[in-house]
C-alpha positions as CSV (number, residue, x, y, z in Angstrom):
1,M,25.7,12.3,6.8
2,S,22.7,13.0,4.4
3,S,21.1,16.4,4.6
4,V,17.6,14.9,5.1
5,S,16.4,12.1,7.3
6,V,13.1,10.6,5.9
7,F,11.1,8.8,8.6
8,I,8.3,6.3,7.8
9,P,6.5,5.2,11.0
10,T,4.6,2.0,10.2
11,Y,2.5,-0.8,11.7
12,N,1.1,-3.7,9.7
13,R,0.8,-1.8,6.5
14,C,3.0,-4.0,4.4
15,E,0.7,-3.9,1.3
16,Y,1.0,-0.1,1.2
17,L,4.5,0.5,2.6
18,K,6.3,-0.8,-0.5
19,Q,4.7,1.9,-2.6
20,A,5.4,4.6,-0.1
21,I,9.1,3.7,0.0
22,E,9.3,3.6,-3.8
23,S,7.8,7.1,-4.0
24,V,10.5,8.4,-1.6
25,L,13.2,6.6,-3.6
26,G,11.9,8.3,-6.7
27,Q,12.6,11.8,-5.5
28,T,14.5,14.2,-7.7
29,Y,16.4,15.3,-4.6
30,S,18.7,12.5,-3.7
31,D,20.7,13.5,-0.6
32,F,18.6,11.7,2.0
33,N,18.4,8.5,4.0
34,I,15.3,6.5,4.9
35,H,14.4,5.3,8.3
36,V,11.5,2.9,8.7
37,V,10.3,2.8,12.3
38,D,8.3,-0.3,12.9
39,N,5.9,-0.4,15.8
40,A,6.2,-4.1,16.3
41,S,4.3,-5.2,13.2
42,T,3.2,-8.8,12.9
43,D,3.1,-8.9,9.1
44,N,6.0,-9.1,6.7
45,T,7.2,-5.5,7.2
46,E,10.7,-6.4,8.3
47,Q,11.3,-8.7,5.3
48,L,9.9,-6.0,2.9
49,V,12.1,-3.2,4.3
50,K,15.2,-5.4,4.2
51,S,14.5,-6.2,0.5
52,F,15.5,-2.6,-0.2
53,S,19.2,-1.7,0.1
54,G,20.4,1.2,2.3
55,I,17.2,1.7,4.3
56,H,17.6,1.9,8.1
57,Y,15.2,-0.4,9.9
58,H,14.2,0.3,13.5
59,R,11.8,-2.1,15.3
60,N,10.2,-1.4,18.6
61,P,10.2,-4.5,20.9
62,A,6.5,-3.8,21.7
63,N,3.8,-1.6,20.2
64,V,4.2,1.8,21.9
65,G,1.2,3.5,20.1
66,M,1.2,5.7,17.1
67,V,2.1,9.0,18.8
68,E,5.1,7.5,20.6
69,N,6.3,5.8,17.5
70,V,6.3,9.2,15.7
71,R,8.1,10.8,18.6
72,R,10.8,8.1,18.2
73,C,11.2,9.2,14.6
74,F,12.0,12.7,15.7
75,S,14.4,11.4,18.3
76,L,16.4,9.6,15.6
77,C,16.9,12.7,13.5
78,D,20.6,13.4,12.8
79,S,20.4,15.5,9.7
80,D,19.8,19.2,9.1
81,Y,16.3,18.5,7.8
82,W,13.8,15.7,8.3
83,M,10.6,14.5,6.5
84,I,7.8,12.5,8.0
85,M,6.1,10.1,5.6
86,A,2.9,8.1,6.1
87,D,3.2,4.4,5.3
88,D,0.1,4.4,3.0
89,D,0.6,7.6,1.0
90,L,2.7,8.6,-2.0
91,L,4.7,11.6,-3.1
92,T,5.3,13.2,-6.5
93,P,9.0,13.0,-7.5
94,T,9.6,16.7,-6.9
95,H,8.1,16.9,-3.4
96,L,11.3,16.9,-1.4
97,E,13.1,19.2,-3.8
98,T,10.1,21.6,-3.5
99,A,10.1,21.4,0.3
100,L,13.8,22.2,0.7
101,S,13.6,25.0,-1.8
102,G,10.8,26.5,0.2
103,L,12.6,26.2,3.5
104,K,15.8,27.7,2.1
105,N,13.9,30.6,0.6
106,Y,12.0,31.3,3.8
107,P,14.5,31.0,6.7
108,Q,11.9,32.1,9.1
109,A,9.9,28.9,8.5
110,A,10.2,26.0,10.8
111,L,8.2,23.6,8.6
112,F,7.2,22.9,5.0
113,G,3.7,21.4,4.7
114,S,1.3,20.5,1.9
115,V,-2.0,22.4,1.8
116,S,-3.3,20.4,-1.2
117,C,-3.3,16.8,-2.4
118,L,-4.8,14.4,-4.8
119,R,-6.9,11.9,-2.9
120,F,-7.1,8.4,-4.2
121,T,-8.3,4.9,-3.5
122,N,-6.5,1.8,-4.9
123,L,-4.2,3.9,-7.0
124,R,-7.1,5.7,-8.7
125,R,-7.4,9.5,-8.4
126,T,-10.7,10.4,-6.8
127,D,-10.5,14.2,-6.3
128,Y,-8.4,17.3,-5.5
129,Y,-8.4,18.8,-2.0
130,R,-7.1,22.1,-0.9
131,S,-7.3,23.5,2.7
132,L,-8.4,27.0,3.2
133,V,-5.1,28.5,4.2
134,P,-4.1,31.4,1.9
135,A,-2.0,30.0,-1.0
136,D,-1.7,31.9,-4.2
137,I,-1.7,29.5,-7.1
138,R,0.4,32.1,-9.1
139,S,3.2,31.9,-6.5
140,Q,5.6,29.1,-6.0
141,F,5.5,29.4,-2.2
142,T,3.3,31.0,0.5
143,Y,4.6,31.7,4.0
144,L,2.2,31.3,6.9
145,G,3.4,33.0,10.0
146,P,2.7,31.5,13.4
147,E,-0.3,33.8,13.9
148,T,-1.9,32.8,10.6
149,F,-1.2,29.1,11.2
150,L,-2.7,29.2,14.7
151,A,-5.8,30.9,13.4
152,H,-6.5,27.9,11.2
153,A,-5.1,25.3,13.6
154,F,-7.8,26.3,16.1
155,Y,-10.3,24.6,13.9
156,Y,-8.5,21.9,11.9
157,T,-5.1,20.7,10.7
158,P,-3.9,23.2,8.1
159,I,-1.2,21.0,6.5
160,F,-1.1,17.3,5.8
161,F,0.9,15.0,8.0
162,P,2.7,13.0,5.2
163,G,5.4,14.8,3.5
164,T,5.9,17.5,6.2
165,V,9.5,18.6,6.2
166,G,11.2,20.5,9.0
167,R,14.5,21.7,10.4
168,R,16.5,19.7,12.9
169,Q,15.7,21.9,15.9
170,V,12.0,21.2,15.3
171,A,12.6,17.5,15.6
172,T,14.5,18.1,18.8
173,L,11.6,20.0,20.2
174,L,9.0,17.5,19.2
175,A,10.9,14.5,20.4
176,K,10.7,15.8,23.9
177,L,7.1,17.2,23.7
178,E,4.7,16.0,26.3
179,I,1.6,14.7,24.5
180,P,-1.6,14.6,26.6
181,E,-3.7,11.5,26.8
182,G,-6.5,11.5,24.3
183,I,-4.4,12.7,21.3
184,N,-4.2,10.1,18.5
185,A,-5.5,10.8,15.0
186,L,-4.9,14.6,15.4
187,M,-1.4,14.2,16.7
188,D,0.0,16.1,13.7
189,R,-2.2,19.1,14.6
190,Y,-0.8,19.0,18.1
191,F,2.8,18.6,16.9
192,W,2.7,21.4,14.3
193,T,1.0,23.8,16.6
194,S,3.8,23.2,19.1
195,A,6.4,23.9,16.4
196,M,5.1,27.4,15.9
197,E,7.4,28.6,18.7
198,L,10.3,28.0,16.3
199,G,8.7,29.7,13.2
200,G,6.0,29.5,10.7
201,V,5.2,27.2,7.8
202,V,6.0,27.6,4.1
203,T,3.7,25.9,1.6
204,S,3.3,25.3,-2.1
205,P,-0.1,25.7,-3.6
206,L,0.4,22.9,-6.1
207,P,-0.2,19.3,-4.9
208,T,2.9,17.1,-4.5
209,L,1.1,14.5,-2.3
210,F,-1.1,11.6,-3.1
211,Y,-3.3,10.9,-0.1
212,R,-4.7,7.4,0.1
213,E,-8.2,6.9,1.7
214,H,-9.0,3.5,3.1
215,P,-10.9,2.0,6.0
216,Q,-7.8,1.3,8.1
217,Q,-6.7,5.0,8.3
218,E,-6.4,6.4,11.8
219,I,-8.6,9.3,11.0
220,T,-11.3,6.9,9.7
221,K,-11.1,4.7,12.8
222,A,-11.1,7.8,15.1
223,M,-14.4,9.0,13.6
224,T,-16.2,5.8,14.7
225,N,-15.9,7.2,18.3
226,D,-17.6,10.6,18.1
227,D,-17.1,11.5,21.8
228,A,-13.4,10.7,21.8
229,Y,-12.9,12.5,18.5
230,A,-14.7,15.5,19.7
231,E,-12.6,15.5,22.9
232,E,-9.4,15.3,20.7
233,H,-10.5,18.4,18.8
234,L,-11.1,20.1,22.1
235,I,-7.6,19.2,23.4
236,C,-6.1,20.6,20.2
237,A,-8.1,23.8,20.4
238,R,-7.0,24.4,24.0
239,H,-3.4,23.8,22.9
240,T,-3.7,26.3,20.1
241,V,-5.0,28.9,22.6
242,E,-2.1,28.2,24.9
243,M,0.4,28.5,22.1
244,A,-1.2,31.8,21.0
245,R,-0.9,33.1,24.6
246,R,2.8,32.0,24.7
247,L,3.5,33.8,21.4
248,G,1.5,36.9,22.3
249,V,-1.1,36.3,19.6
250,S,-4.8,37.2,19.9
251,L,-6.7,34.3,18.2
252,K,-9.8,36.4,17.9
253,E,-8.0,39.1,15.9
254,A,-6.0,36.5,13.9
255,I,-9.1,34.6,13.0
256,G,-10.9,37.8,12.0
257,R,-8.2,38.8,9.7
258,Q,-8.2,35.3,8.0
259,S,-12.0,35.4,7.7
260,E,-11.7,38.6,5.6
261,I,-9.4,36.9,3.1
262,L,-11.7,34.0,2.4
263,T,-14.7,34.5,0.0
264,E,-18.1,33.0,0.3
265,D,-17.5,31.3,-3.0
266,E,-14.4,29.6,-1.7
267,N,-16.3,28.1,1.2
268,R,-19.3,27.1,-0.9
269,S,-17.2,25.5,-3.6
270,L,-15.0,23.6,-1.2
271,L,-18.0,22.3,0.8
272,K,-19.8,21.4,-2.4
273,S,-16.8,19.4,-3.6
274,S,-16.5,17.5,-0.4
275,Q,-19.6,15.3,-1.1
276,G,-19.8,14.4,2.6
277,S,-16.1,13.9,2.9
278,W,-14.6,14.6,6.3
279,R,-11.4,16.1,5.1
280,A,-13.0,18.8,2.9
281,S,-15.7,19.6,5.5
282,E,-13.4,19.9,8.6
283,F,-13.5,23.6,8.0
284,G,-16.6,25.3,6.6
285,D,-15.7,28.9,7.5
286,L,-13.8,30.6,10.2
287,S,-16.8,31.2,12.4
288,Q,-17.6,27.5,13.1
289,V,-16.3,24.0,13.0
290,V,-18.1,21.8,10.6
291,I,-18.2,18.1,11.6
292,E,-20.2,16.0,9.2
293,K,-20.9,12.4,9.8
294,A,-21.4,13.2,13.5
295,P,-24.8,12.5,15.1
296,P,-27.1,15.5,15.8
297,D,-26.3,15.4,19.5
298,N,-22.7,16.3,18.7
299,A,-23.8,19.7,17.4
300,R,-22.4,20.8,20.8
301,I,-18.9,20.6,19.4
302,P,-18.8,24.1,17.7
303,Q,-20.1,25.7,20.9
304,R,-17.5,23.9,23.0
305,L,-14.7,25.1,20.7
306,R,-16.1,28.7,20.8
307,A,-16.1,28.5,24.5
308,V,-12.4,27.7,24.4
309,L,-11.8,30.7,22.1
310,R,-13.5,33.0,24.6
311,M,-10.7,32.0,27.0
312,N,-8.2,33.9,24.8
């Protein structure tokens, strides 16, 4: 049995999937197996996967939705560690080696997640993005305890979905997790928030992930329905509050402590670099949620989220 199960949930992304698989096969750490979990694709996904040797192919008889397809990935985990990979993104060769080193150096961590990436379109680098979780560029790793992670997760998704690595007990937990109706594009935020009951997150400040931006992305499609997307944020915020209560964490105090760490220059430079991009503007500072590209009548979103915070 390999020490890492790598899962690639996919649906009709044949043109990107080949590159994603190749980036996993090119890892410097080699003790892993790859599982492609196909959500009843109607393109040439099956033929593509079977053109590679040694990849486990799982096909759903019918499309069960993105969230359920990811949960199936977790249910298939039979290794000490797992990695979830998006079918349209790429990893640097040292990603998995870095992730496992981080988890072994921080046994209190349940997950390894990327806090920075190189965003690209059509294999051309566009820009660098870093979330606002504290990550010292001079250190190889930074550990975010559950309290710190939840302080950020109330507003946005602190780590990227693709390339997240976790311990087997996290997969067991997430495979059985009840996901409320309305969660779709922000499922990773809901999953990782739930995982905080098993430990925090270890991160590396250097980017080991290439994040592809294209019109078919779930996050891009979700943003076309502002009301549904606002509601999804609200569901995640409520879930963060519930997890904080369960762990005995005061979100007000945790957010206050994180706010003191961030400088005005960090916020200003990150927002300036976003150029209207959703990812870089999810989080302007720790006192409000910044949702650009939303119509003016959706300015109620920050107030709705602050109302949830007052519940804590």
